[in-house]
C-alpha positions in Angstrom: 234.4 181.2 38.1 237.0 178.5 37.5 235.9 175.0 36.2 236.5 172.4 38.9 238.4 169.4 37.7 237.9 165.7 38.7 240.4 164.4 41.3 242.7 161.6 40.5 241.7 158.3 42.4 244.2 156.3 44.5 244.8 152.9 43.6 241.7 150.8 44.2 239.5 153.9 45.2 235.9 153.3 44.7 234.0 155.5 42.2 232.4 158.7 43.6 228.5 159.1 43.0 228.4 162.5 41.5 226.4 161.1 38.6 223.7 160.3 41.1 223.7 163.8 42.4 223.6 165.1 38.8 220.5 162.7 38.5 218.9 164.1 41.5 219.1 167.9 40.3 217.6 166.6 36.9 214.8 164.9 38.7 214.1 167.9 40.8 213.7 169.9 37.6 211.4 167.1 36.0 209.1 167.4 39.3 209.0 171.1 39.1 208.1 171.4 35.5 205.4 169.0 35.9 204.0 171.1 38.9 203.9 174.1 36.6 202.2 172.3 33.7 199.7 170.3 35.6 198.4 173.0 38.0 195.4 173.5 35.7 194.1 169.9 35.8 192.6 169.9 39.4 191.8 173.7 39.2 190.1 173.4 35.8 186.5 173.5 37.0 187.4 176.4 39.3 189.3 178.3 36.7 186.6 177.7 34.1 183.8 179.1 36.4 185.9 182.1 37.3 186.7 183.0 33.9 183.4 181.9 32.4 184.8 179.4 29.9 183.1 176.5 28.1 184.4 172.9 28.4 185.6 173.1 24.9 187.6 176.3 25.9 188.9 174.5 28.7 190.0 171.7 26.6 192.0 174.2 24.3 193.4 175.9 27.2 194.9 172.7 28.7 196.1 171.6 25.2 197.9 174.9 24.2 200.9 174.0 26.3 201.3 170.9 24.5 201.1 172.4 20.9 203.7 174.9 21.6 205.9 172.4 23.2 205.6 170.0 20.4 206.3 172.6 17.8 209.5 174.0 19.7 210.7 170.5 20.8 213.4 170.3 18.1 214.6 173.8 18.0 214.8 173.9 21.9 216.7 170.6 22.0 219.2 172.1 19.5 219.7 175.1 21.6 220.1 173.0 24.8 222.7 170.7 23.1 224.7 173.7 21.9 224.4 175.9 25.0 225.0 172.8 27.3 222.9 171.7 30.2 224.4 174.2 32.6 223.1 177.2 30.8 220.0 176.0 28.8 218.3 174.1 31.9 218.4 177.2 34.1 217.1 179.3 31.4 214.4 176.9 30.5 213.3 176.7 34.3 213.3 180.5 34.6 211.1 181.1 31.6 208.4 178.5 32.5 208.3 179.7 36.2 207.7 183.3 35.1 204.9 182.1 32.7 203.5 180.2 35.6 203.3 183.2 37.7 201.8 185.2 34.8 198.9 182.7 34.5 197.9 183.9 38.1 197.3 187.5 36.8 195.6 187.0 33.6 191.9 188.2 33.2 190.6 186.0 30.5 191.2 183.1 28.1 193.4 185.0 25.8 196.0 185.8 28.4 196.0 182.4 29.9 196.5 180.6 26.5 199.5 183.2 25.9 201.0 182.1 29.2 200.4 178.4 28.6 202.0 178.7 25.1 205.2 180.2 26.7 205.2 177.6 29.2 205.2 174.9 26.5 208.0 176.6 24.6 210.2 176.9 27.8 209.7 173.2 28.7 210.2 171.8 25.2 213.9 171.7 25.6 214.2 170.3 29.1 213.9 166.6 28.6 215.9 166.4 25.4 218.7 168.3 27.2 218.6 166.1 30.2 219.0 163.1 27.9 222.3 164.5 26.6 223.5 164.9 30.2 222.4 161.3 30.9 224.3 160.2 27.8 227.6 162.0 29.1 227.1 161.0 32.8 225.8 157.6 32.8 226.9 154.2 31.3 224.7 152.3 28.9 223.5 149.8 31.6 222.6 152.8 33.8 220.4 154.9 31.4 217.3 152.9 32.0 217.5 153.6 35.6 218.2 157.2 35.1 215.5 157.9 32.5 213.2 155.9 34.8 214.0 158.0 37.6 213.3 161.3 35.5 210.0 159.7 34.4 209.1 159.0 38.1 209.9 162.5 39.2 207.8 163.9 36.4 204.8 161.9 37.8 205.8 162.8 41.5 205.5 166.4 40.3 202.3 165.8 38.8 200.9 163.8 41.8 202.2 166.4 44.4 200.5 169.0 42.2 197.3 167.3 42.0 197.0 166.8 45.8 198.5 170.3 46.7 196.2 172.1 44.2 193.1 170.5 45.6 194.0 171.3 49.3 195.2 174.9 48.4 192.0 175.6 46.5 189.8 174.6 49.3 192.0 176.2 52.0 192.4 179.5 50.4 188.7 180.0 49.0 187.2 181.4 52.4 190.4 183.4 53.2 190.9 185.3 50.0 188.9 187.4 47.5 186.6 185.5 45.0 188.7 184.1 42.1 192.1 184.5 44.0 192.3 181.0 45.5 193.5 179.5 42.2 195.7 182.4 41.4 197.6 182.3 44.6 198.1 178.6 44.2 199.8 179.3 40.7 202.0 182.0 42.1 203.2 179.8 44.9 204.0 177.0 42.2 206.2 179.6 40.3 208.7 180.2 43.1 210.7 176.7 43.3 211.7 176.8 39.7 213.5 180.1 39.9 215.4 178.9 43.0 216.2 175.7 41.3 217.7 177.3 38.2 220.1 179.4 40.4 221.4 176.6 42.6 221.7 174.3 39.5 223.8 176.8 37.5 226.2 177.3 40.4 226.8 173.6 41.1 226.6 171.8 37.8 229.1 171.1 35.1 228.5 169.8 31.5 231.3 167.4 31.5 232.0 164.7 34.2 235.6 165.4 34.2 235.2 169.3 34.8 233.3 168.4 38.2 235.1 168.5 41.4 232.9 165.5 42.7 234.0 163.0 40.1 237.2 161.2 40.8 239.2 159.1 38.1 237.5 155.9 39.1 233.9 157.3 38.5 235.2 158.9 35.1 236.5 155.4 34.1 233.4 153.6 35.0 231.2 155.9 32.9 233.7 156.0 30.0 234.7 152.4 30.0 231.1 150.9 29.4 230.2 153.5 27.0 233.5 152.5 24.8 233.1 148.8 25.2 229.5 148.1 24.0 228.7 147.2 20.5 227.8 150.8 19.6 230.8 152.9 18.9 231.1 156.0 21.4 230.2 159.1 20.0 231.1 162.9 20.5 228.3 163.4 23.3 229.8 160.8 25.6 233.4 161.5 25.0 233.8 164.9 26.5 234.3 166.6 23.0 232.4 169.3 21.5 230.9 168.0 18.2 230.7 170.3 15.4 228.1 167.9 13.8 225.5 168.7 11.1 222.0 166.9 11.6 221.1 164.4 8.9 217.4 165.3 8.8 216.5 163.3 5.9 218.2 160.1 7.2 216.7 160.7 10.6 213.1 161.3 9.4 213.2 158.4 6.8 214.1 155.9 9.6 211.2 153.5 10.5 212.9 153.1 13.9 212.1 156.8 14.7 208.7 156.6 13.2 207.7 153.6 15.6 209.4 155.2 18.7 207.5 158.4 17.7 204.1 156.6 17.3 204.3 154.8 20.7 205.2 158.0 22.4 202.2 159.8 20.8 199.8 157.2 22.0 201.3 156.7 25.5 201.4 160.5 26.1 197.9 160.9 24.9 196.8 158.2 27.6 198.8 159.9 30.3 197.0 163.1 29.5 193.7 161.6 30.8 195.2 161.8 34.2 196.6 165.4 33.9 193.6 167.0 32.4 190.2 165.7 32.6 190.5 162.8 35.1 189.6 164.9 38.3 186.4 166.3 36.2 185.5 162.8 35.3 185.6 161.9 39.2 183.7 164.8 40.2 181.0 164.3 37.6 180.6 160.6 37.5 181.4 159.7 41.1 180.0 162.7 42.9 183.4 163.4 44.8 184.5 166.9 46.0 187.3 169.0 44.4 189.6 168.0 47.2 188.7 164.4 47.1 189.1 164.4 43.4 192.7 165.7 43.8 193.5 163.1 46.1 192.2 160.3 43.8 193.9 161.9 40.9 197.1 161.6 42.8 196.8 158.0 43.2 197.6 156.8 39.7 200.4 159.5 39.4 202.0 158.2 42.6 201.9 154.5 41.3 203.7 156.0 38.0 206.5 157.3 40.4 207.1 154.0 41.7 206.9 152.2 38.3 209.2 154.6 36.6 212.1 153.8 39.0 211.1 149.9 38.9 210.7 149.9 35.1 214.2 151.5 34.6 216.0 149.1 36.9 214.1 146.1 35.5 215.1 147.1 31.9 218.6 147.8 32.9 218.8 144.4 34.6 217.2 142.7 31.7 219.9 144.2 29.4 222.7 143.1 31.6 221.3 139.6 31.8 220.5 139.1 28.1 222.6 141.7 26.3 219.4 142.3 24.2 217.4 145.5 23.7 214.8 143.5 22.2 214.1 141.7 25.4 215.0 144.6 27.8 213.2 147.5 25.9 210.8 146.2 23.3 209.2 143.1 24.8 208.9 144.5 28.1 207.3 147.8 26.7 204.6 145.8 24.6 203.6 143.5 27.6 203.3 146.5 29.8 201.1 148.5 27.7 198.9 145.6 26.9 198.4 144.9 30.7 197.5 148.4 31.1 194.8 148.6 28.3 193.2 145.3 30.0 192.9 146.9 33.5 191.5 150.0 32.0 188.8 148.1 30.2 187.9 146.2 33.5 187.6 149.6 35.2 184.6 150.3 32.9 182.4 147.8 34.8 183.4 148.8 38.2 181.0 151.0 40.4 182.8 152.0 43.5 184.9 155.2 42.8 188.1 154.1 45.0 188.0 150.6 43.3 187.9 151.8 39.9 190.7 154.4 40.7 192.7 151.6 42.1 192.3 149.4 39.2 193.1 152.4 36.8 196.2 153.1 38.9 197.3 149.4 38.4 197.0 150.1 34.7 199.0 153.2 35.0 201.8 151.2 36.7 202.1 148.9 33.9 202.1 151.7 31.2 204.8 153.6 33.3 207.1 150.6 33.1 207.3 151.3 29.4 208.4 154.8 29.7 212.1 154.6 30.8 212.4 151.9 27.9 211.4 154.6 25.4 213.7 157.4 26.8 216.7 155.0 27.1 216.2 153.9 23.4 216.6 157.4 22.2 219.8 157.4 23.9 220.9 153.7 23.0 219.9 154.3 19.3 220.4 158.3 18.9 224.1 157.9 18.2 225.6 161.5 17.8 222.0 162.9 17.5 220.6 161.9 21.1 219.0 165.4 21.5 217.4 165.6 18.2 216.0 162.0 18.4 214.7 162.6 21.8 213.1 165.8 20.9 211.4 164.4 17.8 209.9 161.7 19.9 208.9 164.1 22.5 207.3 166.3 19.7 205.1 163.6 18.6 204.2 162.6 22.1 203.2 166.1 22.9 201.0 166.2 19.7 199.2 163.2 21.1 198.9 165.0 24.5 197.7 168.1 22.8 195.0 166.0 21.0 193.5 164.1 23.8 192.3 167.0 26.2 190.5 168.5 23.1 189.0 165.0 22.0 187.3 164.5 25.5 184.6 167.1 25.1 183.9 165.8 21.5 183.5 162.4 22.7 181.2 163.5 25.4 179.2 165.4 23.2 179.1 162.5 20.6 178.3 159.7 22.9 176.8 161.4 26.0 178.9 159.7 28.7 182.5 159.1 30.0 182.6 155.5 29.2 183.4 156.4 25.7 186.3 158.3 27.0 187.6 155.5 28.9 187.3 153.1 25.9 189.4 155.4 23.9 191.7 155.8 26.8 192.5 152.0 26.9 192.7 151.6 23.1 195.5 154.2 23.2 197.8 151.9 25.0 196.9 148.9 22.8 198.1 150.9 19.6 201.2 152.0 21.6 202.0 148.4 22.0 201.5 147.7 18.2 204.2 150.5 17.5 206.7 148.7 19.8 206.0 145.4 18.0 207.0 147.1 14.8 210.2 148.4 16.2 213.6 146.9 15.4 215.8 147.8 18.3 219.3 147.2 16.6 222.0 149.6 15.7 221.1 153.3 15.5 218.1 155.3 14.0 220.5 156.5 11.1 221.5 153.0 10.5 218.0 151.9 10.0 217.3 154.8 7.6 215.9 154.3 4.1 218.1 157.1 3.0 221.7 156.5 4.1 223.6 157.0 1.1 226.9 159.1 1.4 225.8 159.9 5.2 229.3 158.9 6.5 230.8 161.4 4.1 228.4 164.3 4.4 227.8 164.2 8.0 231.0 163.3 9.6 231.7 165.0 13.1 234.6 167.3 13.5 235.5 166.6 17.2 237.7 169.2 19.2 239.2 168.4 22.5 
């Protein structure tokens, strides 16, 4: 199949909008990924009863995904950057969809754990690879919106999954053999990812100038802003193929990367409460049904959808108005996370289930405002190593996500009630805000490294056009 080329634009032609279609495809992948990974959350009590598991085993089951995801984040990101999004993303989607289908056929904890581990490996490269695509297809002041949209659709997938899982479990239970309501649900969730993989491979091109939907005006819009900002353009945003060695020591000795990873770990651990134990918390403390818990579980996730879009747009607007990453990324994130923590602590004293969920949802709204800032910063400060920086941040986020579902049963056993879980839940966001306070949002990750000596000579890229 020949590579379609961008079309020259007549004088004064308006830029085409192919970059937003690319974003729509990436957002669809994000939503489908979260459907696959989060299906276990609302179904946890059903799966636990059918497979004869303990709560502690359920915690390990939900966490297995995030452990393999974290371990494979950097290798999968490097594979995605080298293979290109057109080949890597369909591959990832196909593998995680097949693994989701396998979870429907397992007979015990071991098989389920294995399938969840494979899901985690397959999804590990998804978001680092998409950030490379955002870096190529979007100007700097469009990255907050793009990463915010990705974050919103992650939560949209999680929210729809929470609602659909609860409904399907109750609808299917009287109509199928015992234990098959959750299995058929997981099989249904596996199908869309494979369809997406085939369609995306056919339509997408890695470089904007290779896509027939991009005219010269759009190409100039993307490249002009990338090359006129304070940070020099790098191979990932110039359409070249970079033969670039990764300066591991310089990256990992950079305080900027430490603080980005720290805020991500604590934010991700907090987010995991919604996608692991929140439905069970509602069932056990508020006396709601499985279907109702699925609906209530959906509310904070739906709020995150709106907040991600708004947060990205607001951050980009602040960046345009102030020209300051400090204001547009750092201070915005700190204020958002502290507001979230305050609302969660308030929910501790609220008796009514719906009111408590609405207050927690308001907290999740503020927490989600910070998400696009974090992902945009990996692009703004990643330089020529966007995928690796994003993958490293994601890796630490998934270690945080892996830890919290395991910690919840321990907290319940230690303190005997869910209030202790909510206190820790809120405290996670306070610590996340402190990491943003430490971050110096200037230059690149490598430029802030404690080990920069001879980097320019040893890691200079060779770019081939």
